[in-house]
C-alpha positions in Angstrom: 182.6 106.0 195.8 179.9 103.9 194.3 179.6 103.1 190.7 177.3 105.3 189.0 174.3 103.6 186.8 175.0 104.4 183.0 172.0 105.9 182.1 169.6 103.9 179.2 170.7 105.1 176.0 167.3 103.5 174.5 165.0 106.1 173.9 160.9 105.6 173.7 159.7 108.3 171.0 156.0 109.8 171.2 155.1 107.2 168.7 155.6 104.7 170.9 154.4 106.1 173.9 151.1 106.7 171.6 151.0 103.3 170.4 151.3 102.4 173.9 148.8 104.5 175.6 146.1 103.5 172.9 147.0 99.7 173.4 146.2 99.5 176.8 143.2 101.8 176.7 139.9 101.0 176.5 139.7 101.7 173.0 143.0 99.6 172.4 141.0 96.3 173.9 137.5 96.7 171.6 139.7 96.8 169.0 142.2 93.8 170.2 144.9 95.8 168.8 147.3 93.5 171.1 145.8 90.3 170.0 146.2 90.9 166.6 150.1 92.0 166.7 149.3 95.2 165.5 150.0 99.2 166.4 147.8 102.6 166.5 149.8 104.3 164.1 150.2 101.0 161.9 147.0 101.1 161.2 146.7 104.7 160.5 149.0 104.2 158.0 147.6 101.3 156.4 144.1 103.2 156.2 146.0 105.6 154.3 147.2 103.3 152.1 144.1 101.5 151.1 142.4 104.8 150.8 145.0 106.0 148.3 144.6 102.9 146.0 140.6 103.6 146.9 140.3 107.0 145.9 139.9 106.2 142.2 136.7 105.5 142.7 135.3 109.2 143.5 135.7 110.1 139.7 135.3 106.9 138.2 131.8 105.6 140.4 129.9 109.5 139.4 131.4 109.4 135.8 130.3 105.4 135.0 126.7 106.0 137.1 126.2 109.6 135.2 126.1 107.7 131.7 122.3 106.3 133.5 121.3 110.3 133.3 120.5 109.8 137.0 117.2 111.4 137.9 117.1 114.0 134.6 114.1 112.7 131.9 113.1 113.7 128.5 111.7 117.2 130.2 115.4 118.4 130.9 115.9 118.6 127.0 116.5 122.0 125.7 115.2 120.9 122.0 112.5 118.4 121.4 111.5 118.8 125.3 109.5 116.0 126.2 110.2 114.0 123.2 111.8 110.2 123.4 115.5 110.2 122.8 115.6 113.7 122.5 118.8 113.8 125.1 120.8 112.4 122.2 120.3 115.5 120.0 121.5 115.9 116.5 124.7 116.0 114.5 126.2 113.3 116.6 126.1 116.0 119.8 123.9 115.4 122.6 121.5 117.9 123.7 123.0 120.8 125.9 119.9 121.2 128.6 120.2 117.3 129.4 124.0 117.3 129.9 123.6 120.4 131.7 121.1 117.9 133.8 123.8 115.1 133.9 126.8 117.3 135.0 124.9 118.6 137.9 123.9 114.8 138.5 127.4 113.7 138.5 128.8 116.2 141.1 125.9 114.8 143.3 127.0 110.9 142.6 131.0 111.7 143.7 130.0 113.5 147.1 127.2 110.4 147.0 130.1 108.1 146.7 132.4 109.6 149.5 129.3 110.0 151.8 127.9 106.3 151.4 132.0 104.7 152.0 132.4 107.5 154.8 129.7 105.9 156.5 130.1 102.1 155.4 133.9 102.5 156.3 133.1 103.4 159.9 130.3 101.4 160.4 133.1 98.1 159.4 135.6 99.7 162.0 133.5 100.4 164.8 130.7 96.9 164.5 132.9 94.5 162.2 136.5 95.6 163.6 138.0 94.6 160.2 140.3 96.6 158.3 138.1 96.3 154.8 137.1 99.7 153.2 133.8 99.7 151.3 132.7 101.8 148.2 130.3 101.4 145.4 131.7 98.0 143.0 133.7 98.5 140.0 131.6 95.9 138.5 128.4 96.1 139.6 128.1 99.6 138.7 128.9 98.9 135.4 125.8 96.1 135.5 123.5 98.9 137.2 124.2 101.5 134.0 124.5 99.5 131.0 122.6 96.6 131.7 119.7 97.4 134.0 119.2 101.2 133.5 120.8 101.5 130.1 122.6 104.5 128.4 120.9 107.8 129.6 118.1 105.4 130.7 117.5 103.6 126.8 117.8 100.0 126.1 117.4 99.0 129.7 115.3 96.9 131.6 114.1 99.6 134.0 114.5 103.1 134.9 117.7 104.8 137.1 114.7 105.3 139.8 112.9 101.9 139.4 117.0 100.3 139.9 117.5 102.2 143.4 114.4 100.8 144.5 115.7 97.4 143.5 118.6 97.9 145.0 117.4 99.2 148.3 114.9 96.3 149.0 118.1 94.0 147.8 120.2 95.5 150.8 117.2 94.7 153.4 117.1 91.0 151.9 121.1 90.8 152.0 120.5 91.9 155.9 118.0 89.6 156.6 120.1 86.4 155.2 123.3 88.2 156.9 121.8 88.6 160.5 119.9 85.2 160.8 123.2 83.1 159.7 122.0 81.8 156.1 125.0 83.6 154.7 127.3 82.5 156.5 125.8 78.8 156.0 126.1 78.8 152.5 129.2 80.3 152.7 130.2 77.0 154.3 128.8 74.9 151.6 131.5 76.4 149.4 134.5 74.0 148.8 137.9 75.2 150.4 139.8 74.9 147.7 137.6 77.6 145.7 137.6 79.9 149.0 141.6 79.5 148.7 142.0 80.2 145.1 139.4 82.8 145.2 142.4 84.8 146.7 144.6 84.0 144.0 141.9 84.6 141.6 141.5 88.6 142.7 145.4 88.6 143.1 145.5 88.5 139.6 142.4 90.4 139.1 144.3 93.2 141.0 147.2 93.0 138.9 145.2 93.1 135.8 143.6 96.1 136.8 147.0 97.8 137.6 148.4 96.7 134.1 145.4 98.3 132.7 144.9 102.5 131.6 141.7 103.3 133.1 143.0 102.1 136.6 146.7 101.0 136.0 149.7 102.4 134.3 148.6 101.4 131.0 150.8 98.5 129.9 148.0 96.7 127.9 145.7 97.7 125.7 143.2 96.4 123.4 143.5 94.0 120.3 141.1 93.0 118.2 142.6 89.1 117.6 143.7 88.4 121.1 142.0 90.8 122.9 144.7 91.9 125.0 148.3 92.9 124.2 151.4 95.1 125.1 150.6 98.8 125.1 151.6 101.7 126.6 151.8 103.8 123.3 151.2 107.9 123.3 147.9 109.0 122.9 148.3 110.0 119.3 149.3 106.5 118.5 145.7 105.5 119.7 142.9 104.1 118.0 139.7 104.5 120.6 137.0 101.7 121.2 133.7 101.8 120.8 130.6 99.7 121.6 127.8 99.9 118.9 124.6 98.2 119.4 122.8 98.9 116.2 125.3 99.8 113.3 122.2 101.4 111.1 122.3 104.4 113.7 125.6 104.9 113.6 125.8 106.9 109.5 122.7 109.6 109.0 122.0 112.1 106.5 121.7 116.2 107.0 118.2 117.6 105.5 120.3 119.0 103.1 121.3 115.5 102.1 125.2 115.7 103.2 127.0 112.9 105.6 126.3 113.8 109.1 128.8 113.0 111.8 129.3 109.5 113.0 127.0 109.0 116.0 129.9 106.3 117.7 128.5 107.3 121.3 131.4 107.8 123.9 134.1 105.6 123.7 135.9 103.2 125.6 138.7 104.0 128.1 140.4 100.8 126.4 142.1 101.3 123.3 144.8 99.6 120.3 147.7 100.9 119.3 147.3 101.7 115.9 151.5 101.4 114.9 154.6 99.4 116.6 155.1 102.6 118.9 154.0 100.8 122.0 156.1 101.5 125.6 156.6 105.1 124.4 154.0 106.6 127.2 155.7 108.9 129.9 153.0 108.2 131.9 153.5 104.5 131.9 157.1 104.5 132.3 156.8 107.4 135.8 154.2 104.2 137.0 156.9 101.8 136.6 159.6 104.0 138.1 157.1 104.1 141.2 156.3 100.5 141.4 160.4 99.7 141.3 160.4 102.5 144.1 157.7 100.6 146.3 159.0 97.3 145.7 163.0 98.6 146.9 161.5 100.2 149.9 159.3 97.4 150.9 162.7 95.1 150.5 164.6 97.1 152.7 162.0 97.3 155.3 160.6 101.0 155.0 157.3 101.9 156.8 155.0 103.3 154.5 156.6 102.4 151.4 153.2 102.2 149.6 152.5 105.7 150.5 156.1 107.1 149.6 155.6 105.6 146.3 152.1 106.4 145.5 153.1 109.9 147.0 155.7 110.3 144.7 154.4 109.7 141.6 151.4 112.0 142.4 153.4 115.2 143.1 155.4 114.5 139.8 152.2 114.2 137.9 150.9 117.4 139.3 153.7 119.2 137.6 152.4 120.5 134.3 154.2 121.1 130.8 155.5 117.2 130.7 154.2 114.5 128.8 153.7 112.1 132.6 151.8 115.3 133.7 148.0 114.3 134.9 147.0 117.7 134.5 146.8 119.7 131.4 146.3 118.9 128.0 149.7 117.1 127.5 148.1 114.6 129.8 148.7 110.7 128.2 145.1 110.3 130.0 142.3 112.4 128.2 140.6 115.3 129.6 143.7 116.3 131.0 142.7 119.8 130.5 139.4 119.4 132.3 141.3 117.7 135.3 143.4 121.0 135.8 140.6 123.0 135.8 138.9 121.1 138.5 141.9 120.6 140.3 142.1 124.3 140.8 138.7 124.6 142.8 140.9 122.5 146.1 137.7 123.0 147.7 134.3 122.1 147.2 130.9 122.2 149.1 129.4 118.4 149.5 125.8 118.2 148.1 123.8 114.9 147.3 120.2 116.3 147.2 119.9 115.9 143.1 120.3 112.0 143.7 119.3 111.4 147.2 115.9 109.9 148.2 115.5 109.4 144.1 113.6 105.5 144.2 110.3 104.6 142.5 108.9 101.2 144.0 106.3 101.7 141.7 107.6 99.0 139.4 107.5 95.9 141.8 105.1 94.1 140.0 107.4 93.7 136.8 109.5 90.5 135.9 111.9 93.1 134.7 112.3 94.7 138.3 112.9 91.7 140.5 115.5 90.3 137.6 117.6 93.2 138.4 117.1 92.5 142.0 117.8 89.0 141.9 120.8 89.6 139.9 122.5 92.4 142.4 121.7 89.4 145.4 123.6 87.1 143.8 126.3 89.2 142.2 126.8 90.7 146.2 126.5 87.3 147.9 129.4 85.5 145.9 131.6 88.8 145.2 131.5 90.0 148.6 131.1 87.1 150.4 134.3 85.8 148.5 136.2 88.7 149.2 135.5 88.8 152.7 136.6 85.4 153.0 139.6 86.2 150.8 140.8 89.3 152.8 140.2 87.1 156.2 142.5 84.7 154.7 145.0 87.4 153.6 144.9 88.4 157.8 145.0 84.8 158.8 148.6 84.4 156.8 150.1 87.3 159.5 147.9 86.1 162.6 147.9 83.0 162.5 144.1 82.1 164.0 142.5 84.8 162.9 140.4 82.2 160.7 139.1 79.2 162.9 141.0 75.9 161.3 137.8 73.9 161.3 134.5 76.1 161.5 136.4 78.6 159.4 134.9 81.6 160.6 135.9 84.7 162.1 135.9 87.5 164.7 132.7 89.0 164.3 132.2 87.8 161.1 127.7 87.9 161.2 128.5 91.9 162.2 131.2 92.5 159.4 128.4 90.9 157.0 125.5 92.3 158.2 127.6 95.7 157.5 128.2 94.9 154.2 124.3 94.7 153.5 123.8 97.9 155.1 125.9 99.5 153.0 123.9 98.2 149.9 120.5 100.7 150.8 122.8 103.2 152.0 123.9 103.5 148.7 120.8 103.1 147.5 119.1 106.1 149.4 121.8 108.4 148.2 121.0 107.5 144.5 124.6 105.4 144.0 124.7 101.5 142.8 125.6 98.9 145.7 128.5 99.1 147.5 130.8 96.1 148.3 134.3 95.4 150.4 136.9 96.5 148.2 140.0 94.0 147.1 142.4 97.3 147.6 141.9 96.4 151.1 144.6 94.0 150.7 147.2 96.6 150.3 146.4 98.0 154.1 146.4 94.7 155.3 150.0 94.1 153.6 150.8 97.5 155.3 150.1 96.0 158.6 146.0 96.9 159.2 144.3 94.4 161.3 141.2 96.0 163.1 138.6 98.4 162.4 140.8 100.9 163.1 141.8 100.8 159.3 138.6 100.6 158.2 137.7 104.0 160.1 141.0 106.0 158.8 139.4 104.9 155.5 136.1 106.7 155.9 137.8 109.8 157.3 139.7 110.4 154.6 136.4 109.9 152.9 134.8 112.3 154.8 137.9 115.1 154.2 137.2 114.0 150.1 133.4 115.4 150.6 135.3 118.8 150.6 138.7 118.4 149.1 137.3 115.9 145.6 139.0 118.1 143.4 142.3 117.1 144.9 141.6 113.5 145.9 140.2 112.7 142.3 143.4 113.8 141.2 145.3 111.4 142.1 146.4 109.4 138.8 145.4 105.9 138.1 149.5 105.2 137.4 150.1 106.1 140.6 148.1 103.2 142.6 148.2 101.1 139.6 152.0 99.4 141.1 150.4 99.0 144.2 147.9 97.0 143.0 150.1 94.6 140.9 152.6 94.6 144.4 149.4 93.5 146.4 148.4 91.3 143.8 151.4 89.6 143.5 151.7 88.7 147.3 148.1 87.3 147.5 149.5 84.8 145.3 151.0 82.9 148.8 147.3 81.6 149.3 147.0 79.1 146.7 150.4 77.5 148.4 147.3 76.0 150.8 145.7 74.2 147.8 146.3 70.3 147.7 147.1 70.9 143.9 148.2 66.7 144.1 144.3 66.3 144.1 142.6 66.8 141.0 139.1 66.8 142.9 140.2 70.2 144.3 143.3 71.1 141.8 140.6 71.9 138.6 138.3 73.8 140.6 140.6 75.6 142.1 142.4 76.7 138.9 139.4 77.6 137.0 138.7 80.0 139.9 141.9 81.8 139.6 141.6 82.0 135.8 138.4 83.1 134.9 138.0 85.9 137.6 140.3 88.3 136.0 139.8 87.1 132.4 136.0 87.6 132.9 136.6 90.7 135.3 134.3 89.3 138.1 134.9 87.2 141.3 131.3 86.1 140.7 132.0 84.1 137.6 134.9 82.9 139.1 133.5 81.4 142.1 130.8 80.1 140.0 133.2 78.5 138.0 134.7 77.1 140.5 131.7 75.5 142.3 130.2 74.0 139.4 133.6 72.2 138.3 133.8 70.8 141.5 130.3 69.7 142.0 130.5 68.2 138.0 134.0 66.1 139.6 132.5 65.5 142.9 129.2 63.8 141.4 131.2 62.0 138.4 134.0 60.6 140.7 131.3 59.5 143.1 129.2 57.7 140.6 132.7 56.2 139.6 133.1 54.7 142.6 129.6 53.4 143.5 129.8 51.5 140.3 133.7 50.1 140.9 132.5 49.3 144.4 132.2 45.6 144.1 136.0 45.2 142.3 137.3 46.9 145.2 135.3 45.3 148.1 134.0 48.2 149.2 130.4 49.0 150.6 128.2 51.9 149.5 128.3 53.0 153.0 131.7 53.3 153.4 131.9 55.0 150.1 128.9 57.8 150.8 130.6 58.6 154.3 134.1 59.3 152.8 132.5 61.5 150.1 130.7 63.3 152.3 130.6 67.1 151.8 132.2 68.7 155.1 128.8 71.1 155.1 126.7 68.3 156.2 129.6 66.7 158.6 129.6 67.4 162.3 132.3 69.7 164.2 133.7 66.5 165.8 134.8 64.8 162.4 135.6 68.2 161.0 138.2 69.1 163.7 139.2 65.1 163.7 139.9 65.6 160.1 141.7 68.8 160.3 144.0 67.2 163.2 144.7 64.3 160.7 145.4 67.0 157.7 147.8 68.8 160.0 149.4 65.7 161.7 150.2 64.9 157.4 151.5 68.1 156.6 153.8 67.7 159.9 154.9 64.2 159.1 155.7 65.7 155.2 157.4 68.3 156.3 160.0 65.9 159.1 160.1 63.6 155.9 161.2 66.6 153.7 163.5 68.1 156.6 165.1 64.3 157.2 165.6 63.6 153.5 167.4 67.2 153.1 169.3 66.6 156.4 170.2 63.4 154.7 171.2 65.1 151.7 173.4 67.5 153.4 175.1 65.0 155.4 176.1 62.5 152.1 177.2 65.9 150.6 179.1 66.7 153.8 181.0 63.6 154.0 181.3 63.2 149.8 183.4 66.5 150.6 185.3 65.1 153.2 186.2 62.3 151.3 187.4 64.1 148.8 189.6 66.3 150.9 190.9 63.4 152.5 191.9 62.1 149.5 193.3 65.4 147.9 195.5 65.4 151.3 196.5 61.9 150.9 196.9 62.4 147.3 199.2 65.8 148.4 201.0 63.6 150.8 202.3 61.0 148.5 203.4 63.3 146.0 205.4 65.3 148.5 207.0 61.8 150.0 207.5 61.1 146.0 209.5 64.4 145.4 211.5 63.8 148.5 212.2 60.1 147.6 213.6 61.1 143.9 215.8 64.2 145.7 217.5 61.6 148.1 218.2 59.4 145.3 219.6 62.0 143.1 222.2 63.2 146.2 222.9 59.4 146.9 225.9 59.4 144.1 227.4 62.8 145.5 227.5 61.4 148.9 229.7 58.3 147.6 232.0 60.3 145.9 233.0 61.9 148.7 
């Protein structure tokens, strides 16, 4: 009887079958799942992680943009209707009629944020095939609100409707720059060391955000002398910060001659600890626990470690009655009672009618509007492009060859740039600030996201959040803050490719890394890096030309060596890249040879010491036997 063939003990799970089917389908081939070494379920998980770290924008963006007043005007005031500045009311209280209009605008802006992000993310996934999430930018929405429009439309450059028109036109200009390839050409001018340093700067930026109270665990807080310091104090130990443009308006008298309440305006989310009771916040410690859980799970290879940790902290924060709760009066983040009431609604009907199509193109003859438009343009050009290349470089670390080593471009780069530009005017149509690629996309990339399926998944969650905004916006910042800190730490690996021994690269790279988090702007960091590089480049070139006779070099030779990469041919760039790789390999081989020599020397030294010990032991044994023999000789003679 023939031996029976033992059945295979290896089982193929449902998810494995699903991954196999999708990978070999038209969908899998379109999104290059196999080429980018990922799976369908990994992409879905990565999209979930990215959305959870971006979800705060739903509530935060609406709150910031609502400070513009939206489409509300002085005609919405219930007292002194139609009078200038009637929205500020009297006695330190805003006009109730105007505030009711602002509340309606805020609800519309929250929904508009979800709608615009949904459309932009799906387009990025389908057209760009990149795992990038898009939503209104946190820096540019603050600039839009407090500089361009002003608080409730006061002291700004232009009105809310005119600012939307400026953003709309800027989006189309940005689209023209992207589709013609000019944006790609502009990026080639940026030195490689600055682009690599941007990744490290964004990593520190993410960690800085994750350490704050507004979007993180609240470990750091404001300090009047040093700007930042250790925080984490409880609500009763905090002193809120106010920005006062005109101190003469703070104090005023009532008609009866008594002192009216101080007119301070809205408080900043930043605070200072008024005593030494720091590190006492329960929400901060819950966030730290979530971060520790996240690291432990990742260290042991658990899939979805970031999601598990975020949901763990979130579910605990939804339990009322303790200081770490996010919902209720006990919350360490102000507004807990209002959030609890909003959370109980669960479902909300999406409506953007109050803020969509509110653009006003009548002010295009003014310098203020063009100033705002040009500022939007250069911020988007530097900020978005820097984020694009940083995220692409992060993918390249996990999928070598994703970025072309010579031309520095990546698959569907132009299409992705066009989607990024289109998202700007999509946001303007819905009444919100320009959208941008989010640096939180790095969390999804770290989780395994490589294709546009991740972006589509992010868009799907934004679609769902249109109806479940009360639930999604209740994810606390100290649940997502640890993810930002962790990903920020992991992004620092990108700076290893910078040649820190070359001062022309090291100094601009360092300035880029430092300026990005300290100015809270990616654009300013890139500007600092480019300007410092250009300054050093010109000074060193002038020095080389002046000292050419001393070192017996021709001007042509010096100018050819100093020729920027943007003006070199493809063949020259390829030869230089091959030479750099060859030098890098040779350096690694020399280091390996030195390491092997050291190991051999250490081994031989250990062997020699071991042989010496053996010889010493043998000599000692021989001496002992000799002494014993000599002791026994007199006895033998007596016998």
